[in-house]
N, C-alpha and C positions, 0 to 999 in steps of 0.2 A: 587128184584135185583136191582140195579143201571143202568138206561139206558145210562146214562153218566158221564164219568170221568172227576175228574177234567182237566185233560188235555185237554179234549174237551172243557170245558168251557172257559179254558184260551185261546186257541184257538178262539173260536168264540169272545171271548171279546179283543183279539188284532184285528180281522177283525171288529169288531164296533169299534174300536178306528180309525182304518184307515178311516171309512167312517165317523165318526166324525170331523177326520181330515180336511176330504176334504168338510167342509159344508161351505154356506157362512158368518156363523158366524165365523169359524175359519179363513176362508180366509180375511174377514174384518179387524180382530187382525192382522194377519201378516202383512197387509199394513200399519194399523195404528201403530205398532211397528217400521215398517222400519221410518215411516215419523218422529216420533218421534227421533230416533236415527241418522237421517238427520238433524234436526232441530238444529241447531249451538244454538240458544237463549234456546234451551230447554235443550241442553246437560250442558252448562253453569251454567243454574239454578240449574241443579239436582249436579254438582261437588259442587257447592256452598252450597248447602244443606248439601252433605253427610260430606262435611269439616265441617261445624258446628255443626252436630251431633257429629264428633268424638270429637270435642272441647267441647260441650255439656257433652259429658261425661267423658271427663278428670275433668271437672269443677264439677261435681256431686261427683266423686271420690274425692277428694279434699276439697266436702264442701264449695265451692265457691257459696252461693247461691244465690246473686246479680247479678254476674257476669254471672250463668247460666240463671238466667231469662232474661236477657239483651239478651243473646244467642238465647235462646227460642223463643222470641219475631222476634229475625232477622230471625229463621227457619219458622215461622209461615207467615211472611210477603212474603218471597220468595215461599212458598208453596201456598200462594193465587195467586201469579204473575203465578208462573206454572201452577194450575189449571184454571186460567182465558183465556190460551192459547187454543184456539178450538183444535189443534190436540191433545193435552192432554186428554181433554173432550171426544172427540171421540176414544181414547186408551183406556180412563178409562169405555167408554158405550162399548166397543168392549169386555172389560174383563168380564163385567157383563152379557154379551150376551150369551158368551162360557160357563160361569160358569151357567149360568140358562139353558143351553143345557145339561151341563154334570148332572144339578140334578135333571133334569128331565127325564133323562137314566135311574139315579140311584134309582128316585121314581118307575119308572117304572118298573123297574126291582122287588125292593123289594115289592113292591104291588102284582104283579102278580105271584111272588114266593108265597106269604102270600094266596093269592086266589086259587093258585092249591092244596097247602096244605090243606086248608079248603075244597075244592072241593073234592079231591083224598079221604078223610078220612070220607065223607058223613055229612059233617058240616054243619053251617049255615052262609051264605054270610052277610048275611044283618045283622045278630049280633056278626060277625067276630070269630064263634068259629067253633073250628074243631068238627069231629066226637065225640071224645072222650069227649070233655067240655059239648056238647049236650047233650050226654048219662048222665053225672054224674051231670050235673045241675038243669035238670030237677027232680032229688031226685029219679027218679027211673032207674032203670039198665033193659035195653030193652033186 
């Protein structure tokens, strides 16, 4: 019989999400995003890139390959300028840090669930086999 319901687990997940939202990684992300939004140079570059991207979609739709190539080169140049701005580099690093934290949490949950299943079925943690896999892989039924 199950000891926890889906609702119990979702409530714990929400609690964990609130904890994650209060980490240094998320705090740094919020500050970096605010700096991005406050930076006029960054905002102008992003607006220019978005406008050129719309133009590129239209050019692609109408098969204007030479003009499309020129617009894509302009986009690349602007993206390089954007990526050279320290606050943008900090923002991108903060995204990586938050993503790494979320991946760590997801992997920890996944690995722990797998280990708990193996242990609770009398399996072999080193082989990563549940009790029934161990029982039937040996060729003998105990």
